[in-house]
C-alpha positions as CSV (number, residue, x, y, z in Angstrom):
1,X,104.6,45.9,-54.0
2,X,101.5,45.9,-51.7
3,X,103.6,47.2,-48.8
4,X,105.0,50.0,-51.1
5,X,101.5,51.1,-52.2
6,X,100.3,51.1,-48.5
7,X,103.4,53.0,-47.5
8,X,102.6,55.8,-50.0
9,X,99.1,56.3,-48.8
10,X,99.8,59.3,-46.6
11,X,102.8,60.7,-48.5
12,X,102.5,64.3,-49.5
13,X,106.1,65.2,-50.6
14,X,106.9,62.9,-53.5
15,X,106.5,64.9,-56.8
16,X,107.3,62.2,-59.4
17,X,106.1,58.6,-59.3
18,X,107.2,56.0,-61.9
19,X,106.6,52.3,-62.1
20,X,106.7,50.0,-65.2
21,X,106.3,46.4,-66.3
22,X,104.9,45.3,-62.9
23,X,101.3,44.2,-62.9
24,X,99.4,45.9,-60.1
25,X,96.5,44.1,-58.6
26,X,93.3,46.0,-57.9
27,X,93.9,45.8,-54.2
28,X,97.3,47.4,-54.7
29,X,95.9,50.2,-56.8
30,X,93.2,50.8,-54.2
31,X,96.1,51.3,-51.7
32,X,97.8,53.6,-54.1
33,X,94.7,55.6,-54.9
34,X,94.9,57.9,-51.8
35,X,98.5,58.9,-52.8
36,X,97.3,59.8,-56.3
37,X,94.2,61.6,-55.0
38,X,95.6,63.6,-52.0
39,X,99.3,64.2,-52.6
40,X,99.5,68.0,-53.5
41,X,103.2,67.7,-54.6
42,X,102.6,65.0,-57.2
43,X,103.0,66.5,-60.7
44,X,104.4,63.5,-62.7
45,X,102.7,60.1,-62.8
46,X,104.1,57.3,-65.0
47,X,102.4,53.8,-64.7
48,X,103.5,51.9,-67.8
49,X,102.4,48.3,-68.5
50,X,101.0,47.8,-65.0
51,X,97.3,48.2,-65.1
52,X,95.1,45.2,-65.4
53,X,91.3,44.9,-65.7
54,X,89.7,47.4,-63.4
55,X,92.9,49.2,-62.7
56,X,92.1,52.1,-65.2
57,X,88.8,52.7,-63.5
58,X,90.4,52.9,-60.0
59,X,93.1,55.3,-61.3
60,X,90.6,57.4,-63.1
61,X,88.6,57.8,-60.0
62,X,91.6,59.0,-58.1
63,X,92.6,61.4,-60.8
64,X,89.1,62.9,-60.9
65,X,89.2,63.6,-57.2
66,X,92.5,65.5,-57.2
67,X,92.5,69.1,-56.0
68,X,95.9,69.8,-57.5
69,X,96.4,69.0,-61.2
70,X,98.8,66.4,-62.6
71,X,101.1,68.0,-65.1
72,X,102.7,65.0,-66.8
73,X,101.1,61.5,-67.1
74,X,102.3,58.4,-68.9
75,X,100.2,55.3,-69.1
76,X,102.0,53.5,-72.0
77,X,101.3,49.8,-72.8
78,X,98.1,49.3,-70.7
79,X,95.7,48.3,-73.5
80,X,93.3,50.8,-72.1
81,X,91.9,52.0,-75.4
82,X,90.7,48.6,-76.8
83,X,87.1,48.1,-78.0
84,X,86.4,46.2,-74.7
85,X,87.4,49.2,-72.6
86,X,85.3,52.1,-74.1
87,X,83.7,53.1,-70.8
88,X,86.9,52.9,-68.8
89,X,88.8,55.0,-71.4
90,X,86.0,57.6,-71.5
91,X,86.2,57.9,-67.7
92,X,90.0,58.3,-67.9
93,X,89.7,61.1,-70.5
94,X,87.1,62.8,-68.3
95,X,89.6,62.6,-65.4
96,X,92.3,64.2,-67.6
97,X,89.9,67.0,-68.5
98,X,89.5,67.7,-64.8
99,X,93.3,68.2,-64.4
100,X,93.5,71.7,-65.8
101,X,97.3,72.0,-65.6
102,X,98.1,68.8,-67.6
103,X,100.7,69.7,-70.3
104,X,101.9,66.2,-71.4
105,X,100.2,62.9,-71.8
106,X,101.8,59.7,-73.2
107,X,99.4,56.9,-74.3
108,X,101.6,54.7,-76.4
109,X,100.7,51.1,-77.2
110,X,97.1,51.3,-75.8
111,X,95.2,49.9,-78.8
112,X,93.5,53.3,-79.3
113,X,91.2,53.4,-82.3
114,X,88.1,55.3,-83.5
115,X,86.3,55.4,-80.2
116,X,89.5,56.3,-78.3
117,X,90.4,59.2,-80.5
118,X,86.8,60.5,-80.4
119,X,87.2,60.6,-76.6
120,X,90.6,62.3,-76.9
121,X,89.0,64.9,-79.3
122,X,86.8,66.1,-76.4
123,X,90.0,66.8,-74.4
124,X,91.6,68.6,-77.3
125,X,88.5,70.7,-77.9
126,X,88.3,71.8,-74.3
127,X,89.2,75.5,-74.3
128,X,90.5,75.2,-70.7
129,X,93.0,72.4,-71.6
130,X,96.7,73.3,-71.4
131,X,97.9,70.1,-73.0
132,X,100.9,70.8,-75.2
133,X,102.1,67.3,-76.1
134,X,100.1,64.1,-76.8
135,X,102.1,60.9,-77.6
136,X,100.0,58.3,-79.5
137,X,102.7,56.0,-81.0
138,X,102.0,52.3,-81.6
139,X,98.2,52.5,-81.5
140,X,95.4,51.5,-84.0
141,X,95.0,55.0,-85.5
142,X,93.9,55.1,-89.2
143,X,93.0,57.8,-91.6
144,X,89.5,58.3,-90.1
145,X,91.0,58.6,-86.7
146,X,93.6,61.1,-88.0
147,X,90.8,63.2,-89.4
148,X,88.9,63.2,-86.1
149,X,92.1,64.3,-84.3
150,X,92.8,67.0,-86.9
151,X,89.3,68.4,-86.7
152,X,89.6,68.7,-82.9
153,X,92.5,71.1,-83.4
154,X,90.7,73.7,-85.5
155,X,90.4,76.0,-82.5
156,X,93.2,74.6,-80.3
157,X,95.9,77.1,-79.5
158,X,97.8,75.0,-77.0
159,X,98.8,71.6,-78.4
160,X,102.1,71.8,-80.4
161,X,102.9,68.1,-80.6
162,X,100.8,65.1,-81.4
163,X,103.1,62.1,-82.0
164,X,101.5,59.6,-84.5
165,X,104.7,57.6,-85.3
166,X,104.2,53.8,-85.9
167,X,100.6,54.1,-86.7
168,X,101.0,52.5,-90.1
169,X,97.4,52.9,-91.2
170,X,97.7,56.6,-91.4
171,X,98.4,57.3,-95.1
172,X,98.4,60.4,-97.3
173,X,94.6,61.0,-96.7
174,X,95.1,61.2,-93.0
175,X,98.1,63.6,-93.3
176,X,96.0,65.7,-95.7
177,X,93.5,66.3,-92.8
178,X,96.3,67.8,-90.7
179,X,97.6,69.9,-93.6
180,X,94.1,71.3,-94.0
181,X,94.0,72.3,-90.3
182,X,97.3,74.1,-90.3
183,X,96.9,75.9,-93.6
184,X,93.4,75.3,-95.1
185,X,93.2,73.9,-98.7
186,X,93.2,76.8,-101.2
187,X,90.1,77.1,-103.4
188,X,91.5,79.0,-106.3
189,X,90.1,77.8,-109.7
190,X,92.5,76.3,-112.2
191,X,92.1,74.9,-115.8
192,X,93.2,71.4,-116.6
193,X,93.6,69.7,-120.0
194,X,92.0,66.3,-120.1
195,X,93.0,64.2,-123.1
196,X,92.0,60.8,-124.4
197,X,92.3,58.5,-127.4
198,X,89.5,56.7,-129.2
199,X,89.6,52.8,-129.0
200,X,91.7,51.2,-131.7
201,X,92.8,54.6,-132.9
202,X,95.8,56.9,-132.5
203,X,93.5,60.0,-132.8
204,X,93.8,62.1,-129.6
205,X,91.1,64.4,-128.3
206,X,91.3,66.9,-125.4
207,X,89.1,69.3,-123.4
208,X,89.8,72.2,-121.1
209,X,88.0,71.7,-117.7
210,X,87.7,74.1,-114.8
211,X,88.0,72.9,-111.2
212,X,88.9,74.4,-107.9
213,X,92.0,73.3,-106.0
214,X,89.8,72.0,-103.1
215,X,87.2,70.3,-105.3
216,X,87.2,66.5,-105.5
217,X,88.4,65.2,-109.0
218,X,85.2,63.2,-109.5
219,X,83.5,66.6,-110.2
220,X,85.2,66.4,-113.6
221,X,82.7,63.7,-114.6
222,X,79.9,66.2,-115.4
223,X,82.1,68.3,-117.6
224,X,83.5,65.3,-119.5
225,X,80.0,63.8,-119.9
226,X,78.9,67.1,-121.6
227,X,81.6,66.8,-124.2
228,X,80.2,65.4,-127.5
229,X,83.5,63.7,-128.3
230,X,83.8,61.9,-125.0
231,X,82.5,58.5,-126.0
232,X,82.3,57.1,-122.4
233,X,79.8,59.7,-121.3
234,X,77.1,57.0,-121.0
235,X,79.2,54.7,-118.8
236,X,81.6,56.7,-116.6
237,X,82.4,53.6,-114.6
238,X,85.0,52.8,-117.3
239,X,86.9,56.0,-116.9
240,X,90.1,56.3,-114.9
241,X,92.3,59.3,-114.7
242,X,96.1,59.5,-114.7
243,X,98.4,62.4,-113.8
244,X,102.1,62.4,-114.0
245,X,102.1,58.7,-114.8
246,X,100.1,57.7,-111.7
247,X,96.5,56.7,-111.3
248,X,94.3,59.2,-109.4
249,X,92.0,58.7,-106.4
250,X,89.1,60.9,-107.6
251,X,87.9,61.6,-104.1
252,X,91.1,63.7,-103.7
253,X,91.6,67.2,-104.9
254,X,93.9,68.9,-107.4
255,X,95.8,70.4,-104.5
256,X,96.4,67.0,-103.1
257,X,98.2,66.0,-106.3
258,X,100.1,69.3,-106.5
259,X,98.3,70.2,-109.8
260,X,98.6,73.7,-111.2
261,X,97.1,75.8,-114.0
262,X,97.5,74.1,-117.4
263,X,98.4,70.6,-116.2
264,X,97.4,67.6,-118.3
265,X,95.3,64.7,-117.1
266,X,95.0,61.5,-119.2
267,X,92.0,59.3,-119.5
268,X,92.8,55.6,-119.1
269,X,90.3,52.8,-119.6
270,X,92.3,49.8,-118.5
271,X,90.5,48.5,-115.4
272,X,93.7,47.8,-113.5
273,X,94.4,51.5,-113.0
274,X,93.0,53.6,-110.2
275,X,89.4,54.2,-109.0
276,X,86.8,55.3,-111.4
277,X,84.9,58.6,-111.1
278,X,81.8,57.0,-109.7
279,X,83.7,55.1,-107.1
280,X,85.7,58.1,-106.2
281,X,82.6,60.2,-105.5
282,X,81.7,57.7,-102.7
283,X,85.1,57.8,-101.0
284,X,85.6,60.3,-98.2
285,X,85.9,60.9,-94.5
286,X,82.7,61.7,-92.6
287,X,84.0,64.4,-90.4
288,X,82.3,67.7,-89.4
289,X,84.8,70.4,-90.1
290,X,82.5,73.1,-88.8
291,X,82.4,76.4,-90.8
292,X,84.7,75.7,-93.8
293,X,86.5,78.9,-94.5
294,X,88.7,78.7,-97.5
295,X,90.9,81.2,-99.3
296,X,93.3,83.6,-97.7
297,X,90.9,84.2,-94.8
298,X,90.8,80.5,-94.0
299,X,94.6,80.3,-94.0
300,X,95.0,83.2,-91.7
301,X,92.5,81.6,-89.3
302,X,94.1,78.2,-89.5
303,X,96.0,76.5,-86.7
304,X,99.4,78.2,-86.1
305,X,100.3,76.1,-83.0
306,X,100.7,72.5,-84.1
307,X,104.4,72.0,-85.0
308,X,105.0,68.2,-84.8
309,X,103.2,65.0,-85.8
310,X,106.2,62.8,-84.8
311,X,109.5,62.6,-86.6
312,X,108.7,59.6,-88.8
313,X,105.1,60.7,-89.6
314,X,106.2,64.0,-91.1
315,X,108.7,62.3,-93.3
316,X,106.3,60.0,-95.1
317,X,107.6,59.9,-98.6
318,X,104.4,58.8,-100.2
319,X,102.5,62.0,-99.3
320,X,102.6,64.3,-102.4
321,X,102.3,67.4,-100.2
322,X,104.8,66.2,-97.6
323,X,107.1,69.2,-98.3
324,X,104.3,71.6,-97.5
325,X,103.3,69.8,-94.4
326,X,106.8,69.8,-93.0
327,X,107.4,73.4,-93.9
328,X,104.1,74.6,-92.3
329,X,104.8,72.5,-89.1
330,X,108.2,74.2,-88.9
331,X,106.6,77.6,-89.6
332,X,104.3,77.0,-86.6
333,X,107.3,77.1,-84.3
334,X,107.6,80.8,-85.1
335,X,105.2,83.6,-84.3
336,X,101.6,83.3,-85.6
337,X,102.1,86.3,-87.9
338,X,105.2,84.8,-89.4
339,X,103.6,81.4,-89.8
340,X,100.5,82.9,-91.5
341,X,102.8,84.8,-93.9
342,X,104.5,81.6,-95.0
343,X,101.3,79.8,-95.6
344,X,99.6,82.6,-97.4
345,X,102.5,82.9,-99.8
346,X,102.8,79.1,-100.4
347,X,99.1,78.3,-100.7
348,X,97.6,81.4,-102.3
349,X,100.4,83.4,-104.1
350,X,103.3,81.5,-105.3
351,X,101.4,79.1,-107.6
352,X,97.7,79.7,-106.8
353,X,97.1,83.4,-106.8
354,X,93.3,83.9,-106.6
355,X,92.2,87.5,-107.1
356,X,88.7,86.4,-106.3
357,X,89.8,85.6,-102.7
358,X,91.9,88.8,-102.4
359,X,89.1,91.1,-103.6
360,X,87.1,90.2,-100.4
361,X,89.9,91.5,-98.2
362,X,90.0,95.3,-98.8
363,X,90.5,96.1,-95.1
364,X,93.6,93.9,-94.7
365,X,95.0,94.2,-98.2
366,X,97.9,96.4,-97.3
367,X,99.0,93.7,-94.8
368,X,98.5,91.0,-97.4
369,X,100.7,92.9,-99.9
370,X,103.3,93.4,-97.3
371,X,103.3,89.6,-96.7
372,X,103.6,89.0,-100.4
373,X,106.5,91.5,-100.7
374,X,108.6,90.0,-98.0
375,X,107.3,86.5,-97.7
376,X,110.2,84.0,-97.4
377,X,112.5,86.7,-98.9
378,X,116.2,86.5,-99.0
379,X,116.6,88.7,-95.9
380,X,113.7,87.3,-93.9
381,X,115.2,85.8,-90.8
382,X,112.0,84.0,-90.0
383,X,112.1,82.0,-93.2
384,X,111.6,78.3,-92.6
385,X,114.7,76.2,-93.2
386,X,113.1,74.0,-95.9
387,X,111.8,76.8,-98.1
388,X,114.1,78.3,-100.7
389,X,113.5,82.0,-101.2
390,X,111.4,82.7,-104.3
391,X,112.9,84.9,-107.0
392,X,112.1,88.6,-106.7
393,X,110.2,88.5,-109.9
394,X,107.7,86.0,-108.4
395,X,107.0,88.3,-105.5
396,X,106.8,91.5,-107.5
397,X,104.7,89.7,-110.2
398,X,102.2,88.7,-107.6
399,X,101.9,92.3,-106.3
400,X,101.5,93.5,-109.9
401,X,98.6,91.1,-110.6
402,X,96.8,92.2,-107.4
403,X,97.2,95.9,-108.0
404,X,96.2,95.5,-111.7
405,X,93.0,93.8,-110.6
406,X,92.4,96.2,-107.7
407,X,93.7,99.7,-108.7
408,X,91.6,101.2,-106.0
409,X,94.3,100.2,-103.6
410,X,96.5,102.9,-105.1
411,X,93.7,105.5,-104.9
412,X,93.0,105.4,-108.7
């Protein structure tokens, strides 16, 4: 192996180099470094399961010094993202940032966690980056890491694949972060009916509460506390909420649970169910989402590039909004205008028409109405495969409600 590395030192014609499952000593990597640094033809570099302690630093230094960019790199199974390798991993990502033509990076099985994804986020936020595919299978990525990665894609128009398969700690909360990036959570207000029974009684009480689709469910606490018949107002820690037979995490939103106007939420006081409203208010991801634009404008400005999170990740059955996530990822394979049309219809028209949002869009309203009129229609060739066309009455009904609220669009 040492002879091979020395023999490559002055080679300038090899375009692809691949080696795997063969531990390279630092001396061998030092011999290989001139080949990585100087070869103008090299565009693909795969070194899987070969780098020991110090090897990543030597390779990063060589990559940083290249005058011709690497296009495809794979460093799977090198444990380079562990907590003990923070500085080395940061140096490696800095080197990737210097390779402006990089389009694919595979970092499977590298123990990448919170620090690692924070470093990767700097790469994804780089406006000069041309990275289209990032493979992160078999790492230590959890919901917080997923939120950091999702936030880094708010303005990214290049990356269309980030493979998170086999990161078992990414649950519905992490997937929700990506759904927010590619469509933005609608903020239309809805009314829910909350009902409860008095202890040792069959008498049932109910109250109508108002909440926005993007508002955490623990905000219902104030409304319930103000109700004179809600006997737990002085001790909200005993209150749990159920919807459709399941306990609710009150840090989540009505949109997360696919709630719509008029749905019924039950109060349950048995301590084995769910989180209470006070606990729910403390749960959340500490991520800076920048300027949080909601409504139709936010959906139009969302990410229309990301089209894959990995085959297994997108099919997670325990995510209530998995159907929307898959549909919007598929829609992002189309043109941005087609993708935006699908998302506007699904998030803001089909079930959650908010005239409050639409009234702020006078200048683009004709286009919005055109989207509503043909969105996912029977003859729309750009309709995503997983979305059944809505009945004509749904589309026409949406247009009717908009025009009734805004007759000035017709010149009245």
